[in-house]
Structures are given as C-alpha cells and as structure tokens.
N, C-alpha and C positions, 0 to 999 in steps of 0.2 A: 466422511467427507467433509469438508472445510463448505459451510453454507455460504451462497451468492445471491439468496433471493431477494435481499433487501434492495440490491441496485439494478434492476431492470430497466431499460429506458424505452421508447418509441423509437420507429423509424427517423421521425423528425426530431426527436431529443437524440439521437445517436449523430445525426447529421451534425447538429447544432454543438454537442460536444466534441466531435471530429475536427468540426472548423476552430473552436477553442484552444485545443491542442496545438492543430498548426500555428496558431496567431502566438501561442505560449513558444514553441519551438522557435519561431521565426522573429519574434520579439522581444521576449520574455514577457515576465509575467506582467512588471509595472507599465508597459506600453499596451497591454489589452485593451482593447476598446469593444464596448459590444456593439457598435453600429460594424466593425470588422468583422465580429463572428458573424453576424447576420449576413453580410455582404457574402463570406465564404461559404456559409451554410445555406444560403439561397433563399433565406427567410426574410419576414419583416422584423423589426426589433419587438413590436408589441406580442410578435409570435413567442419571442423570446420571454419577454415580461410576463408571459401568463404562465411560464413553466418558473423562472429565476427571477428575484429582484435586481439582480446586477450582476455585473461579470464575474464579480469574486463568489459569487454563487455558483455560476456556470462552472469556475476553474474546479471548485471545491468537489460538484457533482462529475465533472472528466477524471478528475483523480481518483474517487470513489470508482469510476467504472473500471478505471485501469488497474487500481489495486485489484477488485473484485475478479476482474478478467484475467490477471495473472493468476490467483486462485484457481480459476476453472480451468486454465491450459495445463497446470501443474498439477496433475495428479498423484495420489498417494501411491507409494509402490510396497504398500504393507502394512500391517499392524505393529502396533506399539511404540514406545518412545525412539527407537534408532530411525524408524519408517518416518515418524512425525517430524523429528529434526531435520533429517534430511529433506523433507518437502519445504521445512521453514526455510533452510540455506538456498535452496533451489528457488522458492519466492524471492527472496532477497536478491541472490544474484539477479534474475529476472529483471525485478525492480532498479537494481543498480545499472541494469544495461537500459532500461527503457530511455529515451529521447525524452520523453515529457517530463519523467520525473528528475532525469538530469536538468532539464531546461529550469526546471520548478527550483532546485536547490540552488541553480546558479543565479539565479536571477528575482526571484521572491522570497528574500530572508524573511520580511514581515509576515508573509502569507506561510512559511515553514516555523517561525519564532512560534506562530499564532499555535499551531498545533505540537509544539515541541514543549511549551514552558506554561501556555494560558489553557487550553483548555483539548480534549478530544472531540475528534470529528468522526462522520459516519463512518468512515472506513477504518478507524482505527477501531470503534465498537465492533462493525463488522468483524473485525480480526479478531478481537480480544472473545466474542460469544462463540465463534467457530472454534478456536484454539482451546477455550475451556472445555467445549464437549469432546474434543479429541484427546484433551487431556483427562478428563474425567472417565473415558473408555479405557486408556492407556493406565490408569490408576487401578482400574477396578481388575486390568489381568496381570498387576504386579510391576509394571514396567517401568513406573514415574511415581514419583515420592509421593506421600499424603501429603496433604492440604488443601485448599481452598482452590480449586480449579480455576477460578476467573482473576483469582490474586496472582496465581502461576503464568496464567496466560498473558497478564497486564505486564508483569516482570520479562518472558519471553518475547513481547511485543516492543519494549522498550530495549532490551538489547540487541534486536533483529535492526529496529529503527533507526538507533545511534549509527551501527556497521554499515546501512547503507548510507546515512547521512556524512560519515566521517571516512567512506572509501576512498575518495579521490584523494584526502589530504594526507591518510596512511600508506597510498600504495607505492611510493617506494621502497617502504620499509615492508608493507605486508599487503601484496596484492593479488588478485584473481585467485588462485588455487590456495595460496598458502591464507588467504583472510577468510573462505570458504572452511579450510580445515580448521582454524582455530576457532570459528563460528559454530560449526558442529562440536568442538570440543567443550567449548563454554556451555553450550545450552543442553548437551547431555550431561554433563559433571552439576549443572543445576538440576536437572531433573530427575538424576537417576536415585533411585530409592537406597 
C-alpha cells in the first residue's frame, strides 16, 4: 500500500487546512489571506504562525493532505503492474475531480509552476517514495521492467501530474474515460517488462 504517514495533522491543523481549502475554492490562490484562514478556522493568526510561516505554507500543507488523503481513499485492487497502474489512474482521476486541486490549477499559476519547473514538493516526494516501493515489489514479481524504482516512480509521477494539469485543456479531444484509458495504456507501456 502507498504510504501516507508523512502527512498526518492534528484536529486544529485539520481545521486550519479545511479553512485554507475553502478560501482557495472561494477566492483563488492569489487572494487567500492568513487572516481569513484564521477566521474560518476559528483560531488566531498566532495559532497558525506556530505551525506555518505564511499562507503559502498552509496551502502547500493543504495540498499535501489532499493528495495523501486521495492515496488513502483509493486502495489497491490487487498486486503487480496492472493493479498499480489502475490505482495510479484512479488517484489521478480523483485529483482531477478535486475542487481544491482544480482551484489551484486555475488560480495559482505561480504556485503550480514552482512544483512543475523549480522543485519537488512534499506531496511529490511522498508519491515518489510510495510508488518506488510498489514498483520494486512489482519488479520482484516480474510485472515491471528492470530499472531504478525511484527513477521509474519519478517518471510515472511526471506523466500522471502532466495528465492532471492538462486534462481540462484536452477535454474536447481526450476527456473522461478516453483520457483514463490512454493514461493507463501509457503507464502500462512504460512499465511493462
């Protein structure tokens, strides 16, 4: 199972993150203010500052929680490459359907570009680590091609991430089930021995 142990939050932190998510959905990334997050969470700004240095850090934590939450809610339906690819595609579909992720993609180009072109974020590292473990097990049973599992996991992440980010753009050509089918084909082809 893909691990999500790096992304657990206290009840107060969950309230703060819930408030941040609602702010992003209502106002967009650029207009999220720490004072509004605090008001919606029913906490003081110092309570937030004890946990995160600024609103962008709160949003990054909320995104990590969203992604790891999806991993937890979308269980594996078997062993090996095909089951792993099927789970990756289901996770990608659920993230694509997330109002929070959608709002970030629509209203936070600077935030998105940071994690597309400049550096990996916490949730990306969590995904790579979890995928690498699953890929190593699938390699041991012979359903995934040889290669460094971390490198393979990173390429899978790039492929799925790009699919999520561009899904709205290509929807008239390749939407819904068609996109899921082609992502499945692409990942199976890449990982097949």
